[in-house]
KEKE-3310 file (N, C-alpha, C; in steps of 0.2 Angstrom, whole numbers, plus 5000, padded with zeros to 4 digits):
npx = (5002:4997:4983:4970:4965:4965:4967:4964:4973:4974:4970:4974:4983:4987:5002:5014:5032:5035:5037:5044:5036:5035:5026:5027:5035:5031:5025:5036:5044:5050:5052:5046:5032:5032:5036:5052:5068:5075:5065:5060:5058:5047:5037:5033:5039:5043:5053:5054:5046:5035:5024:5014:5017:5023:5018:5017:5010:4995:4986:4981:4980:4982:4975:4980:4977:4967:4954:4955:4951:4948:4948:4942:4940:4933:4941:4949:4955:4964:4968:4982:4981:4990:4996:4985:4984:4994:4993:4980:4972:4966:4964:4957:4957:4961:4956:4964)
npy = (5075:5087:5098:5097:5092:5076:5065:5050:5041:5029:5011:5004:4991:4985:4980:4981:4982:4968:4951:4934:4925:4912:4897:4889:4897:4909:4913:4912:4923:4936:4949:4953:4962:4972:4988:4994:4996:5006:5015:5021:5035:5039:5029:5027:5016:5006:4992:4991:4990:4997:5011:5017:5009:4997:4984:4982:4987:4994:5001:5007:5020:5034:5047:5061:5074:5089:5095:5087:5080:5065:5059:5045:5044:5035:5024:5010:5005:4991:4977:4967:4949:4941:4949:4951:4938:4939:4951:4952:4961:4976:4992:5000:5015:5026:5038:5048)
npz = (5004:5001:4998:4986:4969:4964:4950:4944:4931:4925:4928:4943:4950:4965:4972:4981:4983:4979:4985:4985:4972:4970:4972:4984:4992:4995:5007:5016:5014:5022:5020:5009:5001:5010:5018:5015:5025:5020:5016:5027:5029:5021:5024:5040:5052:5045:5044:5058:5074:5077:5074:5060:5048:5052:5051:5038:5021:5023:5016:5000:4995:5005:5012:5019:5023:5023:5012:5000:4984:4977:4962:4953:4940:4931:4933:4942:4958:4964:4974:4970:4967:4973:4983:4990:4997:5005:5013:5022:5030:5025:5016:5003:5001:5013:5024:5033)
capx = (5000:4995:4976:4970:4961:4970:4964:4967:4973:4974:4968:4980:4983:4992:5007:5020:5038:5033:5042:5044:5030:5035:5020:5028:5040:5028:5024:5042:5047:5048:5053:5042:5026:5032:5040:5059:5071:5077:5059:5057:5055:5040:5033:5036:5038:5047:5059:5053:5040:5030:5022:5009:5018:5027:5015:5016:5006:4988:4981:4984:4980:4981:4973:4982:4976:4960:4952:4957:4947:4951:4943:4944:4939:4931:4946:4949:4961:4963:4974:4984:4979:4996:4996:4979:4985:5000:4990:4973:4968:4968:4959:4960:4958:4961:4956:4968)
capy = (5079:5093:5099:5098:5087:5071:5062:5043:5041:5022:5007:5002:4984:4987:4975:4984:4978:4961:4946:4928:4923:4905:4895:4886:4901:4916:4914:4912:4929:4940:4956:4955:4966:4977:4994:4992:5000:5013:5018:5024:5042:5039:5024:5027:5010:5001:4989:4993:4986:5002:5016:5015:5004:4991:4977:4981:4991:4993:5005:5008:5027:5037:5054:5064:5081:5091:5098:5083:5076:5059:5057:5039:5045:5029:5019:5007:5003:4985:4973:4961:4943:4938:4953:4949:4932:4941:4956:4951:4967:4981:4996:5004:5022:5028:5045:5048)
capz = (5010:4998:4996:4978:4966:4961:4945:4942:4924:4923:4933:4947:4953:4970:4973:4983:4985:4979:4987:4981:4970:4969:4975:4990:4995:4996:5015:5019:5012:5027:5018:5003:5002:5016:5017:5017:5030:5017:5015:5033:5029:5018:5028:5047:5055:5040:5047:5065:5078:5079:5069:5055:5043:5054:5049:5031:5018:5025:5012:4993:4995:5011:5011:5025:5024:5021:5005:4994:4980:4973:4956:4950:4933:4929:4934:4948:4962:4967:4977:4967:4971:4977:4988:4995:5001:5010:5018:5022:5032:5020:5014:4996:5002:5020:5026:5040)
cpx = (4998:4987:4976:4965:4966:4965:4968:4967:4973:4972:4975:4979:4989:4996:5013:5026:5037:5039:5042:5037:5030:5030:5021:5033:5037:5028:5030:5046:5045:5049:5049:5035:5026:5037:5047:5062:5073:5071:5056:5055:5048:5035:5035:5034:5041:5053:5059:5047:5035:5029:5018:5011:5022:5024:5014:5011:4999:4983:4985:4985:4978:4980:4975:4982:4969:4960:4956:4951:4950:4946:4946:4943:4938:4936:4945:4955:4960:4969:4976:4983:4984:4997:4991:4980:4991:4997:4983:4969:4971:4963:4962:4961:4957:4961:4958:4968)
cpy = (5086:5093:5099:5092:5082:5066:5055:5043:5034:5018:5005:4995:4985:4980:4978:4980:4970:4956:4940:4926:4916:4902:4893:4891:4907:4918:4914:4919:4934:4948:4958:4958:4970:4983:4992:4997:5007:5017:5021:5031:5043:5035:5023:5020:5004:4999:4990:4989:4991:5007:5013:5009:4998:4984:4977:4987:4990:4997:5006:5016:5029:5045:5057:5071:5083:5094:5094:5080:5071:5057:5051:5039:5039:5023:5015:5006:4996:4982:4968:4955:4940:4942:4952:4943:4934:4946:4956:4957:4973:4985:4999:5011:5023:5035:5046:5056)
cpz = (5008:4996:4989:4976:4962:4956:4943:4934:4921:4929:4937:4951:4958:4972:4975:4985:4985:4981:4982:4979:4968:4974:4982:4995:4997:5003:5019:5018:5017:5026:5012:5005:5008:5015:5019:5022:5027:5015:5021:5033:5026:5021:5035:5049:5050:5044:5055:5068:5080:5074:5064:5051:5045:5052:5041:5028:5020:5021:5005:4993:5002:5010:5018:5026:5022:5014:4999:4991:4976:4968:4953:4943:4929:4929:4940:4951:4965:4970:4971:4971:4975:4983:4993:4999:5006:5015:5018:5025:5028:5018:5007:4998:5009:5020:5033:5043)
residu = (THR:GLU:PRO:GLY:ARG:TYR:VAL:LEU:MET:GLU:ASP:ILE:ILE:PHE:ASN:PRO:ASN:PRO:GLY:SER:GLN:THR:ARG:ASN:ASN:ALA:ASN:ASP:ASP:MET:THR:GLY:TRP:ARG:PRO:GLN:GLU:ASP:GLN:GLN:ASP:GLU:TYR:PRO:GLY:ALA:GLY:ASP:TYR:LYS:ASP:PRO:TYR:PHE:MET:GLY:PHE:TRP:ALA:ALA:VAL:THR:ILE:GLU:THR:SER:ASP:VAL:ILE:LEU:ASP:LEU:ASN:ASP:HIS:GLN:ILE:ALA:MET:ASP:GLU:ILE:PHE:TYR:HIS:GLN:GLN:ARG:TRP:PHE:THR:ILE:ILE:SER:LEU:THR)
# end
């Protein structure tokens, strides 16, 4: 939440709090790929039924203040394929 210029120094494959990656168990993991209750301060709605993160991670980067420059520096941000199958509605960069 600080204005400034942020420069990516490497590629990022986004796969937060990964759950079970066993082929037949991934969809049964109700806590994987979601903010955990002990992350409530950073991700409002973690372990709850309201606030921005109650349905999981919906963005890889959220820019939550004015005067921010995000320089990808010829790198990329992408969803991990396993995370893609868990969280189908998603944005890489959110300007909130």
